[in-house]
C-alpha positions as CSV (number, residue, x, y, z in Angstrom):
1,M,62.5,60.1,53.8
2,A,66.2,60.4,54.3
3,T,67.7,59.6,57.8
4,F,71.0,60.5,59.4
5,R,73.2,57.7,60.7
6,T,76.9,57.2,61.3
7,I,79.1,55.0,59.0
8,G,82.5,54.5,60.5
9,S,83.2,57.9,62.0
10,F,81.4,59.9,59.2
11,P,77.9,61.2,59.6
12,S,76.1,60.4,56.4
13,L,72.7,61.0,54.8
14,Q,71.2,57.7,53.7
15,A,68.5,57.8,51.0
16,G,68.0,54.2,49.8
17,K,71.4,52.8,49.2
18,A,73.1,56.1,48.2
19,K,75.3,57.6,50.9
20,V,76.4,61.2,50.8
21,F,79.3,61.9,53.2
22,L,78.7,65.3,54.8
23,L,81.5,65.7,57.4
24,P,83.9,67.8,55.3
25,L,81.1,69.9,53.9
26,F,79.6,70.3,57.4
27,F,82.9,71.7,58.6
28,L,83.1,74.1,55.7
29,A,79.6,75.4,56.4
30,L,80.3,75.7,60.1
31,L,83.6,77.6,59.7
32,T,82.0,79.9,57.2
33,A,79.1,80.6,59.6
34,I,81.4,81.2,62.5
35,L,84.1,83.2,60.7
36,S,81.9,85.3,58.3
37,P,80.7,87.9,60.7
38,F,84.3,88.5,62.0
39,F,85.7,88.9,58.5
40,I,82.8,91.1,57.3
41,Q,83.5,93.4,60.3
42,Q,87.2,93.4,59.5
43,L,86.5,94.3,55.9
44,N,84.2,97.2,57.0
45,N,86.7,98.5,59.4
46,D,89.8,98.1,57.2
47,T,88.4,98.7,53.7
48,E,91.4,100.9,52.7
49,N,93.8,99.0,54.9
50,L,96.2,96.4,53.3
51,E,95.7,94.1,56.3
52,G,91.9,93.8,55.4
53,D,92.8,92.7,51.9
54,L,95.3,90.2,53.3
55,T,92.8,88.8,55.8
56,L,90.2,88.5,53.0
57,S,92.7,86.7,50.8
58,I,93.7,84.3,53.6
59,F,90.0,83.6,54.3
60,I,89.2,83.0,50.7
61,A,92.2,80.7,50.2
62,F,91.3,78.8,53.4
63,L,87.7,78.3,52.2
64,A,88.8,77.3,48.7
65,S,91.3,74.7,50.1
66,L,88.6,73.4,52.5
67,L,86.1,73.1,49.6
68,F,88.7,71.4,47.4
69,V,89.6,68.8,50.2
70,S,85.9,68.2,50.8
71,L,85.2,67.7,47.2
72,A,88.2,65.4,46.8
73,I,87.0,63.2,49.8
74,Y,83.5,63.1,48.5
75,L,84.6,62.1,44.9
76,S,87.1,59.5,46.1
77,R,84.3,57.9,48.2
78,I,81.9,57.9,45.2
79,F,84.6,56.3,42.9
80,K,85.5,53.7,45.5
81,Q,81.8,52.8,46.0
82,H,81.4,52.6,42.2
83,A,84.5,50.3,41.9
84,R,83.1,48.1,44.7
85,D,79.7,47.9,43.0
86,K,81.4,46.9,39.7
87,D,83.5,44.2,41.5
88,Q,80.3,42.8,43.0
89,E,78.5,42.8,39.7
90,K,81.4,40.9,38.1
91,L,81.3,38.4,41.0
92,L,77.5,37.8,40.5
93,V,77.4,37.8,36.7
94,H,77.9,34.0,36.5
95,L,75.1,33.2,38.9
96,R,71.9,32.3,37.3
97,H,68.5,33.1,38.8
98,P,66.2,30.3,40.0
99,R,63.9,28.7,37.5
100,D,62.0,26.5,39.9
101,C,59.7,27.6,42.7
102,F,60.2,26.3,46.3
103,C,57.4,23.8,45.7
104,K,59.1,22.3,42.7
105,L,62.0,21.2,44.8
106,S,61.7,18.6,47.5
107,F,61.8,19.7,51.2
108,E,64.6,17.3,51.9
109,E,66.7,18.7,49.1
110,L,66.2,22.3,50.3
111,E,66.7,21.3,53.9
112,I,70.2,19.9,53.1
113,W,71.3,23.2,51.5
114,F,69.6,25.2,54.2
115,K,71.6,23.4,56.9
116,R,74.9,23.9,55.0
117,R,74.1,27.6,54.4
118,Y,72.7,28.6,57.8
119,V,73.9,26.0,60.3
120,D,77.3,25.4,58.8
121,K,77.5,29.1,57.7
122,I,78.9,28.3,54.3
123,P,78.5,31.3,51.9
124,T,76.1,30.8,49.0
125,I,79.0,31.4,46.5
126,K,81.0,28.6,48.0
127,L,78.0,26.3,48.0
128,L,77.4,27.1,44.3
129,E,81.1,26.4,43.5
130,H,80.8,22.9,45.1
131,A,77.5,22.0,43.6
132,A,77.6,18.8,41.5
133,N,74.8,19.5,39.1
134,D,72.1,22.0,38.0
135,R,69.6,20.5,40.3
136,E,71.8,21.3,43.4
137,R,72.5,24.8,42.0
138,E,68.8,25.4,41.7
139,A,68.2,24.3,45.3
140,I,71.1,26.6,46.5
141,S,69.6,29.5,44.5
142,A,66.2,28.9,46.1
143,I,67.8,28.8,49.6
144,A,69.6,32.1,48.8
145,M,66.2,33.7,48.3
146,L,65.3,33.2,52.0
147,D,67.4,36.2,53.0
148,L,65.8,38.6,50.6
149,D,62.8,40.9,51.0
150,E,59.8,39.9,48.9
151,E,60.3,42.6,46.2
152,T,63.9,41.6,45.6
153,M,63.1,37.9,45.7
154,L,60.3,38.3,43.1
155,S,62.5,40.3,40.8
156,L,65.2,37.6,40.9
157,M,62.7,34.8,40.5
158,G,61.4,36.3,37.2
159,D,62.2,33.1,35.3
160,V,60.0,31.1,37.6
161,D,56.7,30.6,35.7
162,M,54.5,31.2,38.7
163,P,52.4,34.2,40.0
164,H,54.1,36.3,42.7
165,H,51.6,35.3,45.5
166,H,52.4,31.6,44.7
167,I,56.2,32.1,45.1
168,I,55.7,34.1,48.4
169,H,53.3,31.4,49.7
170,C,55.7,28.6,48.8
171,R,58.6,30.3,50.6
172,A,56.5,30.8,53.7
173,Q,55.4,27.1,53.6
174,F,59.1,26.0,53.4
175,L,60.0,28.2,56.4
176,D,57.0,26.9,58.3
177,A,58.0,23.3,57.6
178,L,61.5,24.1,58.8
179,N,60.2,25.6,62.0
180,K,57.9,22.6,62.7
181,K,60.8,20.2,62.2
182,R,63.0,21.9,64.8
């Protein structure tokens, strides 16, 4: 089910990750609803009058320009979001998905990268850039999976040759071990 929320100063409709900006279209609908009875009455009273035609022309021009501006804003936001998504895809193309489950990596190895990622607050991309070998990159990739919901984590860990319940259980065990150590 879609829910309304505010992004910046724009009310938006969020359905999954797609956002549809409604503010300009809302104003168009509101103005049309408010002004329509007035202009219909004007047209009925002044059907043969030149002022009625002029009023109708101004009203139509106003609505057309408002619709054009609303459409332009909507399309620019879609294109900007599309460009951001493409930039993010380019950034993440070089990252490989984990091949080892949490249980195949030592707790101490994972703990080092956990501290660097969450205590020192170093972004995963930076950690991967400074990793010395594939083993370290594998541990960093596994630590990056801690932030994700189960469905996303399992889709990214498709190269791990383990059943889904095993991967979920191993991640939970690692988190439990971290909590016990604190």
